C-alpha positions as CSV (number, residue, x, y, z in Angstrom):
1,X,66.2,114.0,98.8
2,X,66.0,111.5,95.9
3,X,63.7,108.5,96.0
4,X,66.7,106.1,96.4
5,X,68.1,108.2,99.3
6,X,64.7,108.2,101.0
7,X,64.4,104.5,100.5
8,X,67.9,103.9,101.9
9,X,67.3,106.2,104.9
10,X,64.1,104.3,105.6
11,X,65.9,101.0,105.4
12,X,68.7,102.2,107.7
13,X,66.2,103.6,110.2
14,X,64.3,100.3,110.3
15,X,67.5,98.3,110.7
16,X,68.6,100.5,113.5
17,X,65.4,100.1,115.4
18,X,65.4,96.4,114.8
19,X,68.9,95.9,116.1
20,X,68.2,98.2,119.1
21,X,65.1,96.3,120.0
22,X,67.0,93.0,119.6
23,X,69.7,94.3,122.0
24,X,67.3,95.6,124.6
25,X,65.5,92.2,124.6
26,X,68.7,90.3,125.0
27,X,69.8,92.5,127.8
28,X,66.5,92.3,129.7
29,X,66.5,88.5,129.2
30,X,70.0,88.3,130.7
31,X,71.5,86.9,127.4
32,X,73.8,89.9,127.0
33,X,75.4,91.7,129.9
34,X,78.3,93.5,128.1
35,X,78.2,95.7,125.0
36,X,81.4,96.5,123.2
37,X,81.4,99.8,121.4
38,X,84.3,99.9,118.9
39,X,85.8,102.0,116.1
40,X,88.7,101.0,113.9
41,X,92.0,102.7,114.2
42,X,94.5,103.5,111.4
43,X,96.1,100.1,111.7
44,X,92.7,98.3,111.3
45,X,92.4,97.3,114.9
46,X,89.2,97.5,116.9
47,X,89.5,99.9,119.9
48,X,86.8,101.1,122.2
49,X,84.9,100.5,125.5
50,X,82.8,97.8,127.2
51,X,79.5,99.1,128.4
52,X,77.7,97.3,131.3
53,X,74.2,96.2,130.2
54,X,72.4,98.1,132.9
55,X,74.2,101.3,131.9
56,X,73.1,100.7,128.3
57,X,69.5,100.4,129.4
58,X,69.7,103.7,131.2
59,X,70.8,105.4,128.1
60,X,74.5,105.9,129.0
61,X,75.5,105.7,125.3
62,X,72.6,107.3,123.6
63,X,75.0,110.1,122.7
64,X,77.8,107.6,121.9
65,X,81.0,106.6,123.8
66,X,83.8,109.1,124.3
67,X,87.3,108.2,123.1
68,X,90.6,110.1,123.1
69,X,91.4,111.7,119.7
70,X,94.9,110.1,119.8
71,X,93.4,106.7,118.9
72,X,93.3,108.0,115.3
73,X,96.9,109.3,115.5
74,X,99.2,106.7,116.9
75,X,101.6,104.1,115.5
76,X,101.3,100.4,116.1
77,X,102.8,100.7,119.6
78,X,100.3,103.4,120.5
79,X,103.0,106.1,120.6
80,X,101.9,109.7,119.8
81,X,104.1,110.8,116.8
82,X,104.4,114.3,115.7
83,X,103.0,115.4,112.4
84,X,99.3,114.7,112.8
85,X,97.3,117.9,112.2
86,X,94.1,116.8,114.0
87,X,95.6,115.4,117.2
88,X,98.8,116.5,118.9
89,X,100.0,117.8,122.3
90,X,99.1,121.3,121.3
91,X,95.4,120.3,120.7
92,X,95.3,118.7,124.2
93,X,94.2,115.3,123.0
94,X,90.5,115.8,123.7
95,X,87.6,113.6,123.0
96,X,85.7,112.5,120.0
97,X,82.6,110.3,120.0
98,X,82.1,106.7,118.8
99,X,78.5,107.0,117.6
100,X,77.0,103.5,117.4
101,X,75.9,102.3,114.0
102,X,73.2,100.0,115.3
103,X,72.7,97.9,112.2
104,X,76.3,96.6,112.7
105,X,75.3,95.2,116.1
106,X,75.9,91.5,116.5
107,X,76.2,89.0,119.4
108,X,79.7,87.5,119.7
109,X,79.4,83.7,120.4
110,X,83.0,83.4,121.4
111,X,82.6,85.9,124.4
112,X,80.2,85.2,127.2
113,X,77.0,87.2,126.9
114,X,78.7,89.9,124.9
115,X,77.5,92.0,121.9
116,X,79.5,94.3,119.7
117,X,78.4,97.5,117.8
118,X,80.7,99.4,115.5
119,X,80.7,103.2,115.6
120,X,81.5,106.1,113.4
121,X,84.0,108.7,114.8
122,X,82.1,112.0,115.4
123,X,83.1,115.5,116.5
124,X,80.6,116.1,119.2
125,X,80.7,119.9,118.9
126,X,80.4,120.1,115.1
127,X,78.2,116.9,114.8
128,X,80.4,115.8,111.8
129,X,82.3,112.6,111.1
130,X,86.1,112.8,111.5
131,X,87.4,112.9,108.0
132,X,90.5,110.7,108.6
133,X,88.5,107.9,110.3
134,X,88.9,104.7,108.2
135,X,85.2,103.9,108.1
136,X,84.3,107.5,107.2
137,X,86.9,107.4,104.4
138,X,85.2,104.3,102.9
139,X,81.7,105.8,103.4
140,X,82.8,108.8,101.3
141,X,83.8,106.6,98.4
142,X,80.5,104.7,98.7
143,X,78.8,108.1,98.5
144,X,80.9,109.0,95.5
145,X,79.9,105.8,93.7
146,X,76.2,106.5,94.6
147,X,76.5,110.0,93.1
148,X,77.5,108.3,89.8
149,X,74.5,105.9,90.0
150,X,76.7,103.0,91.2
151,X,77.0,100.6,94.1
152,X,80.0,98.5,94.8
153,X,79.7,94.9,96.1
154,X,82.7,93.0,97.5
155,X,83.9,90.0,99.4
156,X,87.1,89.5,101.3
157,X,89.3,86.5,101.1
158,X,91.7,86.3,104.1
159,X,94.8,84.2,104.8
160,X,96.3,83.7,108.2
161,X,98.7,81.5,110.1
162,X,97.8,79.3,113.0
163,X,100.8,78.9,115.4
164,X,101.4,76.6,118.3
165,X,103.0,79.5,120.1
166,X,100.6,82.0,121.6
167,X,101.4,85.6,121.5
168,X,102.4,85.4,125.2
169,X,104.9,82.6,124.2
170,X,106.3,84.6,121.4
171,X,106.8,87.7,123.6
172,X,108.6,85.6,126.2
173,X,110.9,84.1,123.5
174,X,111.7,87.6,122.2
175,X,109.5,87.4,119.1
176,X,111.6,84.7,117.4
177,X,109.9,82.9,114.5
178,X,106.9,81.1,116.0
179,X,106.2,77.4,115.5
180,X,103.5,77.0,112.9
181,X,100.8,74.4,113.2
182,X,101.8,71.6,110.9
183,X,104.9,70.8,109.0
184,X,104.1,70.6,105.4
185,X,102.3,72.6,102.7
186,X,98.6,72.1,103.5
187,X,97.1,73.8,100.4
188,X,93.7,72.0,100.0
189,X,95.1,69.1,102.1
190,X,92.1,67.8,104.1
191,X,94.1,65.5,106.3
192,X,96.4,68.2,107.5
193,X,93.5,70.7,107.9
194,X,91.6,68.1,110.0
195,X,94.4,68.3,112.6
196,X,93.4,71.9,113.4
197,X,89.7,71.6,112.4
198,X,88.5,72.2,116.0
199,X,89.8,75.8,115.8
200,X,88.8,76.4,112.1
201,X,85.4,75.0,112.8
202,X,85.0,77.5,115.7
203,X,86.0,80.3,113.4
204,X,83.5,79.3,110.7
205,X,80.6,78.7,113.0
206,X,81.1,81.5,115.5
207,X,81.6,84.0,112.7
208,X,78.5,82.9,110.8
209,X,76.5,83.1,114.0
210,X,77.8,86.7,114.4
211,X,76.4,87.6,110.9
212,X,79.8,87.2,109.2
213,X,78.9,84.5,106.7
214,X,82.0,82.3,106.1
215,X,81.5,80.3,102.9
216,X,84.7,78.3,102.7
217,X,87.8,77.5,104.7
218,X,90.8,75.6,103.4
219,X,94.5,74.9,103.9
220,X,96.8,77.3,102.2
221,X,100.3,77.1,100.6
222,X,102.4,76.7,103.7
223,X,102.5,74.8,107.0
224,X,99.8,76.2,109.4
225,X,98.4,78.7,106.8
226,X,94.7,78.8,106.2
227,X,92.2,80.8,104.2
228,X,88.6,81.8,104.6
229,X,86.2,83.3,102.1
230,X,83.6,85.7,103.5
231,X,80.4,86.1,101.5
232,X,80.1,89.2,99.3
233,X,77.8,92.1,100.1
234,X,77.6,95.8,99.7
235,X,81.2,97.0,100.3
236,X,80.6,98.8,103.6
237,X,79.1,95.7,105.1
238,X,81.9,93.6,103.7
239,X,84.5,95.9,105.3
240,X,82.7,95.8,108.6
241,X,82.7,92.0,108.4
242,X,86.4,91.9,107.6
243,X,87.6,94.0,110.5
244,X,85.3,92.1,112.9
245,X,86.5,88.8,111.5
246,X,90.2,89.7,112.0
247,X,89.6,90.9,115.5
248,X,87.4,87.9,116.4
249,X,89.7,85.3,114.9
250,X,92.5,86.5,117.1
251,X,90.2,86.4,120.2
252,X,88.9,82.9,119.4
253,X,92.4,81.5,118.8
254,X,93.9,83.1,121.9
255,X,91.0,81.8,124.1
256,X,91.6,78.4,122.7
257,X,95.3,78.5,123.4
258,X,96.6,79.1,119.9
259,X,98.4,81.9,118.1
260,X,96.9,83.4,114.9
261,X,98.4,86.1,112.7
262,X,97.4,88.1,109.7
263,X,100.9,89.5,109.3
264,X,101.8,89.8,105.7
265,X,105.1,88.0,105.9
266,X,105.9,86.4,109.4
267,X,109.2,85.1,108.1
268,X,111.1,85.4,104.9
269,X,110.9,81.7,104.4
270,X,107.1,81.6,104.8
271,X,104.5,82.2,102.1
272,X,102.9,85.6,102.6
273,X,99.3,85.9,103.8
274,X,97.0,87.7,101.4
275,X,93.8,89.8,101.8
276,X,92.3,89.5,98.3
277,X,89.4,91.8,97.4
278,X,86.6,90.4,95.1
279,X,84.8,93.5,93.6
280,X,82.1,94.4,91.2
281,X,80.0,97.4,90.3
282,X,76.2,97.5,90.3
283,X,73.4,99.9,89.3
284,X,72.3,101.8,92.4
285,X,68.6,102.2,91.4
286,X,67.9,98.8,89.9
287,X,70.6,96.6,91.7
288,X,71.7,95.1,88.4
289,X,75.3,94.0,87.7
290,X,77.3,96.5,85.7
291,X,80.7,94.7,85.2
292,X,79.4,92.8,82.2
293,X,78.2,94.5,79.0
294,X,74.4,94.8,78.8
295,X,72.2,94.2,75.8
296,X,73.0,96.6,73.0
297,X,76.5,97.4,74.4
298,X,79.7,96.4,72.6
299,X,81.4,94.0,75.0
300,X,85.1,94.2,75.9
301,X,87.3,91.3,76.8
302,X,85.4,88.4,78.4
303,X,82.2,90.4,78.2
304,X,83.4,93.4,80.3
305,X,81.3,96.5,80.0
306,X,82.8,99.9,79.3
307,X,82.2,100.8,83.0
308,X,83.8,97.5,84.0
309,X,86.9,98.1,81.8
310,X,87.4,101.6,83.2
311,X,86.8,100.5,86.8
312,X,89.6,97.8,86.5
313,X,91.8,100.2,84.6
314,X,91.6,102.8,87.3
315,X,92.6,100.3,90.0
316,X,95.5,99.3,87.9
317,X,96.6,102.8,87.1
318,X,96.7,103.9,90.7
319,X,98.1,100.8,92.3
320,X,101.5,102.3,92.9
321,X,100.2,105.7,94.0
322,X,97.8,104.3,96.5
323,X,100.0,101.5,97.7
324,X,100.2,102.8,101.4
325,X,96.4,102.2,101.6
326,X,96.7,98.7,100.3
327,X,100.0,97.7,102.0
328,X,100.4,100.0,105.0
329,X,103.3,98.4,106.9
330,X,107.1,97.9,106.3
331,X,106.4,94.2,106.4
332,X,103.7,94.4,103.8
333,X,106.1,94.8,100.9
334,X,108.2,91.7,101.9
335,X,105.2,89.7,100.7
336,X,105.5,90.9,97.1
337,X,107.9,88.3,95.8
338,X,108.2,86.5,92.5
339,X,106.7,83.0,92.3
340,X,105.2,83.4,95.8
341,X,101.4,83.5,95.1
342,X,101.6,87.2,95.9
343,X,101.7,89.4,92.7
344,X,104.4,91.9,91.9
345,X,103.4,93.3,88.5
346,X,100.4,95.5,87.7
347,X,98.9,93.4,85.0
348,X,95.5,91.6,84.6
349,X,94.5,88.2,83.3
350,X,91.6,85.9,83.0
351,X,91.7,83.4,85.9
352,X,95.4,84.0,86.3
353,X,96.9,83.9,89.8
354,X,100.2,85.3,88.7
355,X,98.7,88.7,87.8
356,X,97.8,91.5,90.2
357,X,94.2,91.6,88.9
358,X,92.4,88.4,88.1
359,X,89.2,88.5,86.2
360,X,86.8,85.7,87.2
361,X,83.1,84.8,86.8
362,X,80.7,85.2,83.9
363,X,77.7,87.4,83.2
364,X,76.1,88.7,86.4
365,X,79.0,87.0,88.3
366,X,81.8,88.7,86.4
367,X,84.1,90.5,88.8
368,X,87.7,91.4,89.5
369,X,89.9,90.0,92.2
370,X,92.5,92.5,93.4
371,X,95.4,90.3,94.7
372,X,97.7,93.0,96.0
373,X,96.4,93.6,99.5
374,X,97.8,91.4,102.3
375,X,96.2,90.0,105.4
376,X,97.5,93.0,107.3
377,X,95.2,95.4,105.4
378,X,92.9,97.8,107.1
379,X,89.8,96.8,105.1
380,X,88.1,100.2,105.2
381,X,91.2,102.0,103.8
382,X,91.9,99.2,101.3
383,X,88.4,99.1,99.9
384,X,88.3,102.9,99.9
385,X,91.4,103.0,97.8
386,X,90.2,100.4,95.4
387,X,86.8,102.0,94.9
388,X,88.4,105.5,94.6
389,X,90.8,104.3,92.0
390,X,88.0,102.4,90.1
391,X,85.8,105.5,90.0
392,X,88.7,107.6,89.0
393,X,89.2,105.3,86.1
394,X,85.5,105.7,85.1
395,X,85.5,109.5,85.4
396,X,88.8,109.8,83.4
397,X,87.9,107.0,81.0
398,X,91.2,105.3,81.6
399,X,91.7,102.5,78.9
400,X,92.1,98.9,80.1
401,X,95.6,97.7,79.1
402,X,95.8,94.5,77.1
403,X,95.4,91.2,79.0
404,X,98.7,89.6,80.1
405,X,98.8,86.0,79.2
406,X,101.3,83.7,80.8
407,X,103.5,84.1,83.9
408,X,102.8,87.6,85.2
409,X,105.9,87.5,87.4
410,X,108.1,87.8,84.4
411,X,106.2,90.6,82.7
412,X,108.3,93.4,81.4
413,X,107.5,97.0,80.4
414,X,104.7,97.2,83.0
415,X,104.4,98.9,86.3
416,X,105.5,97.0,89.4
417,X,104.2,97.4,92.9
418,X,106.7,99.4,95.2
419,X,109.4,97.2,96.6
420,X,109.3,98.9,100.0
421,X,107.2,101.3,102.0
422,X,109.7,104.1,101.4
423,X,109.1,103.7,97.6
424,X,105.3,103.7,98.2
425,X,105.6,106.9,100.3
426,X,107.4,108.6,97.4
427,X,104.6,107.5,95.0
428,X,101.9,108.8,97.3
429,X,103.7,112.1,97.9
430,X,103.7,113.0,94.2
431,X,100.2,111.6,93.4
432,X,97.6,114.2,92.4
433,X,95.0,111.5,91.8
434,X,95.2,110.5,95.5
435,X,94.4,114.1,96.6
436,X,91.6,114.3,94.0
437,X,90.1,111.1,95.5
438,X,90.6,111.5,99.2
439,X,91.4,115.2,99.7
440,X,94.5,116.8,101.3
441,X,93.6,116.0,105.0
442,X,93.3,112.2,104.4
443,X,96.4,112.0,102.2
444,X,98.6,114.1,104.6
445,X,97.4,112.1,107.6
446,X,98.2,108.7,106.2
447,X,101.4,109.9,104.6
448,X,102.6,111.0,108.1
449,X,101.6,107.5,109.4
450,X,103.6,105.8,106.7
451,X,106.7,108.0,107.3
452,X,106.5,107.4,111.0
453,X,106.4,103.6,110.4
454,X,109.4,103.8,108.0
455,X,111.5,106.0,110.2
456,X,110.9,103.7,113.2
457,X,112.0,100.7,111.2
458,X,115.1,102.4,109.9
459,X,116.2,103.4,113.4
460,X,116.1,99.8,114.8
461,X,119.0,97.4,114.6
462,X,117.5,94.1,113.5
463,X,118.8,90.5,114.1
464,X,119.7,90.4,110.4
465,X,122.1,93.3,111.0
466,X,123.9,91.5,113.8
467,X,124.1,88.2,111.8
468,X,125.6,90.0,108.8
469,X,127.9,92.6,110.4
470,X,128.7,91.7,114.0
471,X,131.7,89.5,113.2
472,X,132.4,90.4,109.6
473,X,131.6,94.1,109.5
């Protein structure tokens, strides 16, 4: 074991005991009576169990909480499609374990006397993590970076719509276009944002109290659309924060009588909702920023280091091939539209919001913003794909293309993000880099999930079909 590994293990052990002690104190004091043990499914949703506090004190989850294997092999509707090697009717859909990661434990201010702890998905017999579990996939890329002497830090920037219709209202109305909060573009508009400030204030303060530090919130570029910035940290912590934020924001809004959605494109007339990733690489041993050139190193554009250039170049080179990890749903690709604030072309620029990759900051703050993911992302998979591609770029010394200056939407002779999920599936099917990064089991599992999603969509007759063809077809 290296010194850095020993130091990390000691830190993790200390954090675990500290959080466990906190939880035991809160339970005995009556401040917590319910513990939520959760994992994240393929779609990025929290799933799990609620543990009664007394049962926790008697050690009922010392070994973890059992969950059916099918939770990592369903579609959005919780159907059990064929094609998943690790879980199917032939395997009997047995149990895996959600093993609590105690340093993720936090009290949830929006639920009465409730705490939450995230878990890793474990095979109880083999005592190994499940390779296709989203959190494990990200952990593997974090470990890969560590083997190269690097750490990745990141922060999520999430957009969402607040609606006057709750999900119950939308269901009763047949999922027609919901009524957004507000009636004009509220980008940076403080007056319009003030109208819904009670709910946005709840989000900021409840999340910060739950150790998900929200730095800013602001109106976005459409009626009812808002954005939050979550403070950056080591990427696994940032991904944990992101999935809890998305889950918690929906709970807070619902309990307050509102609807809230991270759907990438709720309607074709609405601006899409993004899930931008702000990322940088750091030295593992000395915790020094490595995106900018250091003393004695020939700097690249805007002071980028050689590592930084290759890291960004790798993400760019594999954007199309890894698109299903960045944009997992049929609807995700409807967000990629020209002049829409969502990028379409794989180009980079300095502080340029029309490009897929936006270089921002200076010196130790120099980092790249990946603007391709949407609000519907599964943060573990999206960060894993971005890191995997960046490290691939470093390993293969992929050169950084020239900066694109001007309107990135009209760039020619450059790669474009897939126009639909079916196109992204084709790119992932023929990608050798994806298999080098993730391995066959992960690629095959998420390819199957993407095919199921596309086939389900293709089999449904949509309102658009009837409007276009019922009379005139």
